[in-house]
N, C-alpha and C positions, 0 to 999 in steps of 0.2 A: 101419317106414319112414314111415308117416303121422305118427308122433310127431315124427320128425326134421324133416319138412317143416313141421309146425306150430311147432316151436321155432325153425326158421329164419325163419319169418314173424314170430314174436314180436320178433326183433331189430329189425325195421323199424317196430314199434309204439312203440318207445321212442325219443323224439326225440333225446336226448343221445347214446345209443349209436349210432343211425343217423348222426348227424352225425360222431361220432368215426371210424366206419368209413369213411365217404365221404372224410373229410379224409385218413385214412391211405392209402387207395387213390390219391387224387390226388397226394400226395407221392411214392408209390412209382412212379407213372407218370412223373413228372418225373425221378426217379432213373434209370429205364430209358431215357428219352430222352437224358439226359446220357451214358449209356454208349455211345451211337452217334455222338456229335459228335466227329469226329477233330481231333486237335491241329493248330494252324497249321503249315504247312511240310510236312505229311505228305501225300503223294499217296495218297488212299484206294484208288484202282483198283490201283495197283502193290502196295500193302500187302496187299490182298485176294489178289492173285496170288501174293505171296510167302508168305502163310500157307498156301496150298494145298500148297506144296512144303516146308513146314517141319514140324518135330516139335512137336506141341502138348502132349505129355506132360511128365513130369517136374515139378519144383517150380514152374516158371513156369506150367505147365498148371493146377496146383492153385490157384495165385494167380489166374489167369485165371477159374477157376471161382467163386472167392469174390467177384469183382468183376463177374460176370455177362458175361464176354466183353469187358469194356471194355479189358483189358490187351492182348489180341491185336488189337484195333481201334485202339490208340494213342489212346484217347478221353480226354476231359478228366477223367473219373472213373476213370482207370486204376489210381490208388493205392487206390481204394475208401476204406473207413473204417479200414483197417489202421493208418495212422500215429496216429490217435486212440487206438486200442486199445494200441499200443505206448507212447504217452505215459502212458496210464493205468497200464500195468504199471510204468513207471519211477517214477511218483508213489507207487504202492502199496509198491513196494520201498524207496523213500526213507522211507516211514512206519515201516519196520522198523528203520531205522538212525539217522535224525536226530530229535532230541526235538521240533523245530518241527512237523514233519509228524505226529508221534505226538499232539502237542497239538491239532492241527487235527482229527484223527480222533475226538478225544473231546469236541469242542465242539458236537456235535449238528448242528442244521440249518445254523447259521452256518459251522461248520467244513466241512461238506459243500459249501456254496457256494464257499468259498475253494479247496477242493481241485479243484472242477469248473473254476473259473477258471484254476488253475494248469495243469490238464490241457489246457485249450483252448490256452493260450499254448505249452505244451510241444509240442503237436501241430504247430505251425508249423515249427520246426527239423527235427523228424523227417520231416515230409512233404517239406521242401525237400531233405533229404539223399537220401531215397528217390527223389524226382523227378530229382535229378541222376544217380543211378544208371541210371534209365530212359532219360534223355537220352543217356547214354554208350552204353547198350545199343542204342538205336535209331541212334545215329551209327555204330556199328560195322557195321551192316547197309548203310550207304551205299556201302561199298566193294565190295559184292557185285554180282552181275550184274543184280539188280533194285534200283534205287536208289529207296528209298521216300521219301527227302527230296528235295524240289524243288531242282533245281540252282542256281536263283538265290537260295536262301536260305543265307546265311553260317552257319557252325557256331556262331559266338558268339551270333547272334540266335536261332537255333534252340534252343540250350541255355538261354539266358536265358528265352525265352518258354515253354519246356517246364516249366521250374521254376516259373514264375509260374502258368501255367494248371493244372498238376497240384496245386500247393499250394492254390490257390483252390478247385479242385474238391473236395479233401478237407475244407477249411473249410466249404463249402456243404453237403457230406454230413453233416458233424458237426452243423450247424445243423438240417438236416432230421431227423436222428435225435432230437434234443432236442425239436423240435416234435411229432413223432409221440408221444414219451413223455408230453409234457405235455398235448397237445390231441387225440391220436389214441387208438388201442388198441394195447396191446402195448409191448414194449421197442423203441424206435426204432432203436438201433444194431443189435441183433440182427435186426430185420426187414429192414433194408437188406442185410445179408449173406444172409438167407433168401431174399429175392426175387432176388438175383443168382445164387444156387445153383439155385433152381427154374427160372430162365430157361434154363439150360443143359441141363435134363433131356430135353426133346424131341430135341435134337441127339444126346445120348448114346444114346437109344433107337433112333434112326435108324442110328447107327454099329453098334449091336449087330445090328439087322435086316440090315444089309449083310453082316455076318460070317456070319450064318445063310444068307442068300440065295446067298452065294458058295460055300457047301458046306463051309466050314472047320469048322463045328460043327453036329451034327444036332440035331433037335428034342428027343429024349430027354435029351441032356446039358443042353440049355437049360432043360428043365422041372426037372431036378435043381437047377440053379443058382437057378432062381426060388423053389423050395421052400426052399432055404438062405437066400435073401434075405428071405423072409417070416419065417422063424424068427429071423433076426438083428433084423429090425424089431421083432418081438414082444418079444424080449429087451430091446431098447433102451427100448421103452415101459414094459415092466414095471419096470425098474430106475429109469427116470426118475420114475415116480410112486409107487414103493415107499417106505413110511415105517416107522419104529420108534416106536411110541407109548409114552410114559412116563406112567403114571397120576399124577395130582395131585389130592389131596383138599383141600377148603376147609372150615375150621371154621365151625360155625353161629353167625350173629350175628343178634341181635334188635334190630331198629330200629322203635320204635313197636310196632305190633301185627303187624308182618311179620317173617318168618324168612328170612334170606339165608344162602346157603352150604349146607354139608352134603352136597354133590354131588361126584362124581368126574369130573374132566375129564382131558384128555390133552395132552401136549406132542408134536406130531408132528415127529420128526426125520427128514428125508429121507435116504435112503441116498446120493443124489447132491445133497447140500445146495448145492453150487456151481453146479449147472446146467451150461450150456455154456461158461461163462467160462474154465475151465481149458483147454479145447480151443482157444478163440480166442486166449487168452494164449500158449499153447505154440506155436501155429501162427505167431503174429506173431514170436516169437523165432526160429523156424526160418527165417523169411524174411530175417533180418538177414544171415547169412553169404552167401547168394546175392546180396543187394544189394551188399554190400561187394565180393565177388568180381567182380561185373559191371563195376567200375571198371577192371579189368585184363584186358580181352578178349584182349590180345596176349601175355600172360605165360603160358608153359607151366606154371610152377610153380603159380601161382594156379589155373589151370584143372585141374591134377591134384588140387588140394585140393578143388575144387568137386565132383569126382566122389563124394566122401564124403557130400556134401549133396544128392545126387540123391534125388528123391522115392521111387524104387523101391530104394534101397540099404539094406542091413540096418543100417548105422551110423546112417543117418538115422532109421530106425524105433526103434532102441534109445534114441537121445537123445530123440526125440519122446515115447516112452512115459515116460521118467523125468521129463521136464518136465511131462507131464499129471498124473502122481502128485504131484509137487511143488506144482503150482499148484492141484490139488484141495484139498490140505490148507491151502495159503496162503490161498486165496480163502474156504474154509469158515471159517477163523479170523477173517477180516474180516467176513463176512456174518452170522455167528452168534456171539454172545458169551454163553457160559454164565453168567458172573458177573451180567450184567444180568438175565437170565432169573431167576436164583436170588433177586436183590434184589427184583424185582417180585413174585415169589411170596411172599416174606417180608412185604412190605408189605400184600399182600392176604390174608394169613392162610392161604396155601396151603403145602402140604408134600407131599413124595413119601414114601409109606408105607415106613417103616423107615430113612429117611435124615433126619438133622438139618438144619434150616434153615441158610441162610448158605453158608459155604465148603464144607462137606460136600456140600450139594446141588449147588453149582457144580462140584465135582470130580466128582460122580457123573455129571452130564449131559456133562461134557467127556470122561469116560472112555468112555461109550456112543457119543458122537459120533466119537471117534477110532477105535473098533472098527468102526463101520459104514462110516466113510469109507474105510477101507483096501480092502475088497472093491469098493466103489463106484469108487474111483479106478483099481484094477487092471482092472476091467471096462471103464471109459472107454479106458484104454490099449490093451487088447486090441482093442476095436472100431475104435479109430483106426488101427491098423496093419494091419487085415484087408485093405485094398486092395492092399498090397504082395504078399500071398499070392494074391489074386484075379487080378492081373495076370500072375503067374507061371503061372496056369492057363489064361491065354488070354482072360480077360475084357477088354473094351475098357477103356482108362484112364478115360474119362469115366463109364461105368456103374459101374466098380469104386469110384470116388470117391463115388458116391451111395449104393450098398448096402453100407455099411460104411465106416468112417472118419469124419473130421471133418464131412463134408458131411451124412451121415445123422444124426449126433448133433445137429448144429445145427438141421437141419430138424425133427426130432422135438421137440427141446427147445423151440424157438421156437413151433412149432405148438401144443404143449400149453399153453405159458404164455399165448399169445394166447387160446386157447379158455377157459382158466380165467378170464381177465379178462372175456371176454364173458359167461361163465356167472355171474360175480359180479354183473354188471349186471342180468342176467335174474332172478336170485334176489332181489336187492333189491327188484325190482318184482313179486315173487310169481309169476314164471314158472318153468317147468321149465327146467333147463339141459341142455347137450349131454352132460355128462359122467356121466349116470346110469348105473350099472352098469359103469363102467370103473375104479372105485377098488378097489385090491387090499386084501385083508384084511391088517392089519399084525400083527406079533407083539407081544405085551405083554411 
């Protein structure tokens, strides 16, 4: 324990790291403030009363979890960062179809900058479309007993202003995320989602406490659930940091009087090479049907279809699991290129024992990556649909979404990634890191 405290103090001894952490915290505080600023034309008091009598579960409840309660509050950050992620998915998919985008992906840093700019521009129409859907959903509640929209506000003005404010809110969050990535610590986009999820955790614990206090579930059953939750969390952490090491040998080179090479190193291939991005991508895709169906609140046919996309339906879980498996392979192919690794090894005089340099090495790495990605993707899919089973067992929706499902995977993945970045700063300054003793032994 004393070692952990000492390592924590070391963080604040490094000026650059200290500045980055404080900058990140400041941005995240602003993000949370924006999640409580209600849209113009919304009566906040009436909305709060209406939320008490409404069902906060389902897909909209999950969406509200990702944006830290901003959706249920009809705040300016109600869309969160999801439109940006959806635009990113579209651009990545276009890269697999159109040669222009394929060319950009191969142009290195300049191509990455152009892709980022196109993603930013694509975020605007995606955000505007989703904002329109939210405005229609809010307008449909005007006809209820509790009118959440001020009577003196015309529907045209309300719809127009809602689209403008929500779109601007997403663009601001997108800029915040980029600033955190460049000047803060961790991945900015992931941290914005992370802080929104964590914000809802105390409320979920309180809901679970009320269930126990009311006598619906006894302490023994709750202890069994907690043990299961701990097991799930341990499994997620294990798979997140698990790697498959490929041995690489380098030929000896004599430069002057010094001998270089002749040592064995390893290429660490993660079982979950894509991280949390497949979950975020798949979840963004699953939000699209609900957004489109929200345009037709008075259509019985459309509402009957929406039942298939309820968060607790088996059809939703099946499609969601397939999307996670697909995006795990898709994003792994984008994030890790075996051909580039093989070419760099060949230039540096490195080789995998028993494998010829060049294309055979590339095929060998790609074959191993494909094999370890399959169980990794299936594990992600199983964890992602666990909340559906937990809710059937009587676990409150909010807590089920934390201990199993996208929320848990995002929280664990982002937390480990941020800790690893902090540790890299500490190790560069010859300090001990936080992750000592947590790395799993990998198979050779």
